[in-house]
Wavefront OBJ file of the C-alpha trace (Angstrom):
o trace
v 10.071 12.776 53.670
v 10.715 13.686 50.029
v 10.170 10.079 49.024
v 6.836 9.998 50.866
v 5.696 13.201 49.108
v 6.716 11.779 45.738
v 4.647 8.657 46.366
v 1.617 10.736 47.408
v 1.927 12.934 44.316
v 2.224 9.875 42.064
v -0.931 8.330 43.558
v -2.870 11.585 43.154
v -1.690 12.013 39.560
v -2.690 8.442 38.683
v -6.127 8.975 40.213
v -6.628 12.222 38.270
v -5.611 10.664 34.970
v -7.942 7.748 35.592
v -10.813 10.148 36.238
v -10.111 12.065 33.042
v -9.958 8.823 31.045
v -13.268 7.683 32.511
v -14.890 11.020 31.740
v -13.710 10.893 28.124
v -14.850 7.318 27.547
v -17.887 7.276 25.249
v -20.588 4.710 25.971
v -22.369 2.901 23.128
v -25.608 4.533 22.026
v -28.900 2.963 23.037
v -31.063 2.758 19.911
v -34.015 1.155 21.718
v -37.362 2.553 20.623
v -39.636 2.901 17.612
v -38.313 4.934 14.700
v -40.043 6.112 11.513
v -38.084 6.947 8.358
v -38.231 10.702 7.835
v -35.979 11.284 4.831
v -33.925 9.195 2.436
v -31.476 10.049 -0.312
v -28.706 8.414 -2.311
v -25.847 9.570 -4.459
v -23.137 8.253 -6.759
v -20.820 9.566 -9.443
v -23.215 10.961 -12.124
v -20.837 9.823 -14.885
v -21.576 6.191 -13.989
v -25.297 6.087 -14.892
v -24.807 3.057 -17.155
v -24.191 0.658 -14.279
v -26.925 -1.983 -14.297
v -26.717 -2.641 -10.563
v -27.835 0.917 -9.809
v -30.780 0.799 -12.203
v -32.062 -2.297 -10.440
v -32.060 -0.724 -6.956
v -35.527 -0.318 -5.430
v -35.817 1.869 -2.358
v -38.562 1.601 0.297
v -41.099 4.439 0.297
v -41.935 3.983 4.002
v -40.058 2.248 6.816
v -40.365 1.796 10.545
v -37.767 0.255 12.873
v -38.616 -1.212 16.274
v -35.298 -1.643 18.108
v -34.298 -3.212 21.416
v -30.791 -3.332 22.908
v -29.794 -5.456 25.905
v -26.190 -4.222 26.125
v -24.892 -6.862 23.739
v -27.417 -7.644 20.998
v -29.698 -5.369 18.990
v -33.007 -6.833 17.788
v -34.794 -5.132 14.914
v -38.347 -5.429 13.610
v -38.300 -3.767 10.188
v -41.605 -2.833 8.547
v -41.464 -1.194 5.119
v -43.194 -0.583 1.800
v -41.332 -1.793 -1.285
v -43.280 -0.883 -4.381
v -46.896 -1.765 -3.552
v -45.942 -4.515 -1.100
v -45.748 -4.153 2.678
v -43.059 -6.342 4.248
v -41.956 -7.207 7.763
v -38.548 -8.633 8.708
v -36.854 -9.563 11.976
v -33.104 -8.972 12.266
v -30.505 -9.299 15.012
v -27.050 -7.752 15.333
v -24.395 -8.996 17.785
v -22.273 -5.998 18.772
v -19.328 -8.139 19.912
v -18.404 -8.892 16.286
v -19.178 -12.608 16.332
v -21.311 -12.258 13.204
v -24.927 -12.713 12.171
v -27.071 -13.546 9.145
v -30.062 -11.389 8.237
v -32.461 -11.063 5.288
v -31.959 -8.539 2.515
v -34.482 -5.735 2.256
v -35.085 -6.008 -1.467
v -34.825 -9.755 -2.122
v -35.111 -13.207 -0.574
v -31.341 -13.449 -0.080
v -29.614 -13.521 3.300
v -26.447 -11.583 4.090
v -23.725 -12.301 6.635
v -22.431 -9.321 8.583
v -20.211 -8.461 11.543
v -21.251 -5.689 13.903
v -19.090 -3.614 16.238
v -19.133 -0.299 18.039
v -16.923 2.548 16.836
v -17.138 4.836 19.866
v -20.861 5.729 20.008
v -21.584 4.610 16.439
v -22.740 1.162 15.359
v -20.935 -0.206 12.280
v -22.314 -3.189 10.343
v -19.903 -4.658 7.776
v -21.101 -7.085 5.110
v -19.069 -9.886 3.591
v -17.615 -9.015 0.198
v -19.875 -9.897 -2.719
v -19.588 -10.145 -6.495
v -21.720 -8.553 -9.202
v -21.494 -8.095 -12.946
v -22.058 -5.167 -15.289
v -22.056 -6.023 -19.003
v -19.514 -8.783 -18.537
v -17.333 -6.826 -16.124
v -17.110 -8.709 -12.813
v -17.233 -6.428 -9.796
v -16.319 -6.928 -6.143
v -18.469 -4.987 -3.697
v -17.821 -3.841 -0.125
v -20.860 -2.703 1.859
v -21.074 -1.037 5.263
v -23.869 0.527 7.333
v -23.338 3.034 10.129
v -25.921 4.111 12.712
v -25.533 7.174 14.911
v -27.832 9.201 17.154
v -28.248 12.947 16.550
v -30.387 15.794 17.881
v -30.076 14.656 21.501
v -31.113 11.106 20.703
v -34.301 11.984 18.839
v -33.049 10.819 15.428
v -31.001 8.014 13.925
v -28.865 8.732 10.867
v -28.197 5.575 8.854
v -25.432 5.819 6.245
v -25.076 2.869 3.900
v -21.962 2.884 1.726
v -21.221 0.401 -1.065
v -17.891 0.522 -2.892
v -17.270 -1.369 -6.111
v -13.936 -2.473 -7.528
v -13.513 -4.019 -10.924
v -12.189 -7.564 -10.970
v -9.307 -8.336 -13.343
v -11.303 -11.205 -14.898
v -13.582 -10.244 -17.831
v -16.212 -12.452 -19.464
v -14.726 -13.438 -22.853
v -18.207 -13.806 -24.373
v -18.812 -10.033 -24.161
v -17.646 -8.029 -27.173
v -15.093 -5.257 -26.848
v -17.623 -2.693 -28.171
v -20.056 -3.613 -25.370
v -17.339 -3.292 -22.762
v -16.423 0.196 -23.966
v -19.950 1.391 -23.128
v -19.276 1.024 -19.412
v -16.861 2.836 -17.148
v -13.809 0.974 -15.923
v -14.003 2.209 -12.314
v -17.483 1.793 -10.747
v -18.678 4.447 -8.318
v -19.317 4.458 -4.618
v -23.027 4.383 -3.813
v -24.136 6.103 -0.601
v -27.643 5.893 0.852
v -28.536 8.115 3.802
v -31.721 7.615 5.799
v -32.909 9.630 8.788
v -35.309 8.080 11.310
v -37.309 10.074 13.854
v -38.141 8.613 17.272
v -41.877 8.156 17.727
v -41.800 6.224 21.016
l 1 2 3 4 5 6 7 8 9 10 11 12 13 14 15 16 17 18 19 20 21 22 23 24 25 26 27 28 29 30 31 32 33 34 35 36 37 38 39 40 41 42 43 44 45 46 47 48 49 50 51 52 53 54 55 56 57 58 59 60 61 62 63 64 65 66 67 68 69 70 71 72 73 74 75 76 77 78 79 80 81 82 83 84 85 86 87 88 89 90 91 92 93 94 95 96 97 98 99 100 101 102 103 104 105 106 107 108 109 110 111 112 113 114 115 116 117 118 119 120 121 122 123 124 125 126 127 128 129 130 131 132 133 134 135 136 137 138 139 140 141 142 143 144 145 146 147 148 149 150 151 152 153 154 155 156 157 158 159 160 161 162 163 164 165 166 167 168 169 170 171 172 173 174 175 176 177 178 179 180 181 182 183 184 185 186 187 188 189 190 191 192 193 194 195 196 197 198
């Protein structure tokens, strides 16, 4: 009899734990819809204003995202104003991490990324890239995170780029030029908020 009760209790406990686990599981967010950029802002270490790569950054003044999600892939139609030019781009992100190649917003280059869910947030990681600032070679790591806020009425996009200085230095650059630039480049963070319009 005691053995039978122990078995029943074990089954009930397993069922309860399974229910709790299911209740706590967070489903991926559904970003489907049309979203208009509401606010944008960026920040970096103010002591690093000399970095050329930051001076060359051009941000869109207007942007609209048309998103569709089929449970595996996210398709994006991106319409934006860059300077006086209106541009339209089509992008696709595979949320299983198999990788994708999409156009850059500010140039004709393409970037390879890998996309995965982190709980209810979408994380897009770019391949490492190299840049140069007054002869100092830099290695950059870039990542974009999307998350829904305000009961699904807004998307917060946080784009973070971290730079590390490479040990190799261009020998053609004079020591006096090199001293004008900081040794450790900053982290650049861009935050955009999109409001659902349909």
